[in-house]
C-alpha positions as CSV (number, residue, x, y, z in Angstrom):
1,M,165.3,114.1,120.8
2,S,162.4,111.8,119.8
3,I,162.5,109.4,116.9
4,Q,160.0,111.6,115.1
5,S,162.3,114.6,115.4
6,E,165.3,112.7,114.3
7,R,163.6,111.4,111.2
8,I,162.2,114.7,110.2
9,S,165.6,116.4,110.6
10,A,167.4,113.6,108.7
11,L,164.9,113.6,105.8
12,M,165.1,117.4,105.6
13,Q,168.9,117.3,105.3
14,E,168.8,114.3,102.9
15,K,166.4,116.1,100.6
16,G,167.8,119.6,101.0
17,I,164.5,120.9,102.2
18,S,164.5,124.1,104.3
19,Y,162.1,125.0,107.0
20,G,160.6,127.7,104.7
21,K,160.0,125.2,101.9
22,L,158.5,122.7,104.3
23,S,156.3,125.3,105.7
24,N,155.0,126.3,102.3
25,A,154.3,122.6,101.5
26,T,152.5,121.8,104.7
27,G,151.0,125.1,105.9
28,I,152.7,124.7,109.2
29,P,154.6,127.7,110.6
30,K,158.4,127.5,110.4
31,S,158.7,128.1,114.1
32,A,156.6,125.0,114.8
33,L,158.6,122.9,112.3
34,Q,161.8,123.9,114.0
35,R,160.4,122.8,117.4
36,Y,159.4,119.5,115.8
37,A,162.8,118.8,114.2
38,T,164.8,119.8,117.2
39,G,162.7,117.8,119.6
40,E,161.6,120.9,121.6
41,T,158.0,119.8,121.0
42,K,157.7,116.2,122.2
43,K,154.3,115.3,120.7
44,I,153.5,116.3,117.1
45,P,149.7,116.6,116.3
46,L,148.8,113.6,114.1
47,D,147.3,115.7,111.3
48,R,150.5,117.8,111.1
49,L,152.7,114.6,111.2
50,E,150.8,113.4,108.1
51,S,151.4,116.7,106.3
52,I,155.1,116.6,107.1
53,A,155.4,113.0,106.0
54,K,153.7,113.7,102.7
55,A,156.0,116.7,102.0
56,L,159.1,114.6,102.8
57,D,157.9,111.7,100.6
58,A,157.7,109.4,103.7
59,S,154.9,107.6,105.5
60,P,153.5,108.7,108.9
61,A,154.3,105.2,110.1
62,Y,158.0,105.8,109.3
63,L,158.1,109.1,111.1
64,M,156.5,107.5,114.1
65,G,159.3,105.0,114.3
66,L,157.7,101.9,112.9
67,N,159.8,99.4,110.9
68,S,160.6,101.3,107.8
69,S,161.4,98.3,105.6
70,L,158.0,96.8,106.5
71,A,156.3,100.1,105.8
72,D,158.0,100.3,102.4
73,E,156.7,96.9,101.4
74,L,153.0,97.7,102.1
75,P,150.5,98.8,99.5
76,E,149.8,102.5,99.2
77,G,147.5,103.6,102.0
78,A,148.2,100.7,104.3
79,S,150.1,100.8,107.5
80,P,152.2,98.2,109.4
81,Y,150.5,96.3,112.2
82,N,151.3,97.7,115.6
83,P,149.2,97.0,118.7
84,V,149.5,100.7,119.8
85,V,149.3,102.7,116.6
86,R,146.0,102.6,114.8
87,R,144.7,104.0,111.6
88,I,141.3,105.7,112.1
89,P,138.8,107.7,110.0
90,I,138.6,111.4,110.0
91,L,135.0,112.5,110.1
92,G,134.6,116.0,108.6
93,Y,131.3,116.2,110.4
94,I,128.7,114.0,112.1
95,S,124.9,114.3,111.4
96,A,121.9,112.4,112.6
97,G,120.2,109.9,110.3
98,L,123.4,108.4,109.0
99,P,125.7,105.7,110.4
100,L,128.7,107.2,112.2
101,Y,131.1,105.9,109.6
102,A,128.9,106.7,106.5
103,Q,131.0,107.6,103.5
104,E,129.4,111.1,103.5
105,H,131.2,111.7,106.8
106,I,134.6,110.4,106.1
107,E,137.2,112.9,104.7
108,G,140.3,110.7,105.2
109,C,142.3,108.8,107.8
110,T,144.9,109.5,110.4
111,Y,147.0,107.6,113.0
112,T,146.6,107.5,116.7
113,D,148.7,106.0,119.5
114,C,145.8,105.6,121.9
115,S,146.2,102.5,124.0
116,G,143.6,100.2,125.5
117,G,140.4,99.0,124.0
118,G,137.7,101.0,122.4
119,E,136.7,102.4,119.0
120,Y,138.2,105.7,117.9
121,F,137.6,108.3,115.3
122,A,139.0,111.7,114.5
123,L,136.8,114.8,114.2
124,R,137.7,118.2,112.6
125,V,136.8,121.0,115.0
126,K,134.7,123.9,113.7
127,G,134.6,127.2,115.5
128,D,136.1,128.7,118.7
129,S,133.6,127.6,121.4
130,M,136.3,125.5,123.1
131,N,139.5,127.5,122.5
132,A,140.1,128.2,126.2
133,A,140.4,124.4,126.6
134,K,143.0,124.5,123.8
135,I,140.6,123.0,121.2
136,N,140.9,125.4,118.3
137,D,139.1,125.8,115.0
138,G,140.6,123.3,112.5
139,D,142.1,121.0,115.1
140,L,141.8,117.3,114.8
141,L,140.3,115.7,117.9
142,I,140.8,112.0,118.6
143,V,137.6,110.7,120.1
144,R,136.8,107.4,121.8
145,R,133.3,106.3,120.9
146,Q,131.1,105.9,124.0
147,E,127.5,106.6,125.0
148,T,128.2,108.1,128.5
149,V,130.7,110.5,130.1
150,E,131.1,111.9,133.6
151,N,129.7,115.3,134.4
152,G,132.1,118.0,133.5
153,E,134.0,116.0,130.9
154,I,134.4,117.3,127.3
155,A,132.2,115.3,125.0
156,V,131.2,115.1,121.3
157,V,127.4,115.4,121.5
158,M,124.6,115.2,119.0
159,V,121.6,117.6,119.6
160,G,118.4,116.8,117.7
161,L,119.1,116.5,114.0
162,D,122.0,119.0,114.0
163,E,125.7,118.1,113.4
164,A,127.7,117.1,116.4
165,T,129.2,119.7,118.8
166,V,132.1,119.6,121.2
167,K,131.3,120.9,124.7
168,R,131.6,120.2,128.4
169,F,128.7,117.9,129.3
170,K,126.7,118.2,132.5
171,R,123.4,116.4,133.3
172,D,121.0,116.9,136.2
173,G,118.0,114.7,135.9
174,N,116.3,115.5,132.6
175,T,118.3,118.7,132.1
176,V,121.5,118.8,130.1
177,Q,124.0,121.6,129.9
178,L,126.4,121.9,127.1
179,I,129.1,124.3,128.4
180,P,131.5,126.2,126.1
181,Q,135.0,127.0,127.3
182,S,135.9,130.0,125.1
183,Y,137.6,133.4,125.2
184,N,134.8,134.5,122.9
185,P,131.9,135.8,125.1
186,I,129.4,135.1,122.3
187,H,129.3,131.4,123.3
188,Q,126.8,130.7,126.1
189,I,125.7,127.6,128.0
190,Q,123.1,125.6,126.1
191,L,120.3,124.1,128.2
192,Y,118.2,121.2,126.9
193,D,115.2,119.4,128.4
194,L,115.6,115.7,127.5
195,K,111.8,115.3,127.4
196,K,111.7,117.7,124.5
197,T,115.1,117.4,122.8
198,R,117.2,114.4,122.0
199,V,120.7,114.8,123.2
200,K,123.1,111.8,122.4
201,I,126.7,111.4,123.5
202,I,128.9,110.2,120.7
203,G,132.2,110.1,122.5
């Protein structure tokens, strides 16, 4: 059992909170909560971990196994320093013409355990164009900010002045393909000529 599972289970018992009550408070199905608390699911999505922490009157840092006494001493909204766990902004959307971290984009913060260098942000997924790649509507994507990706990789891409989209990226000369990976046949490959349309990789 992971430390996250142990702490969720212990807090539920301590506070007398049932799976049903926790499900109502978080919007997470009872079956998923049971898997989280028993350790059957090893990695809990960060947005769900935040919801569970809030419902159990704890901090995400505590559930992730950081030093609880240090976390308790920090001001509200702060998190203990840890070289692995980072607090990053959640961008509700990305649009052209504004800096990436403009206040208009930011809807909150979450935590990530991404290691290594780089700049990260989280992005709320809209639509089902990538559900066959297990990227579903409403999911929280952790994105590493970068300007290039390998052909065939999933990328967050800005097309013209539209909001960012998440697709598989493929470039051949001045032609870019943004390839959906969906069970919904309505989604088709998008083709762009870089001489006519600006296509920018965000991460």
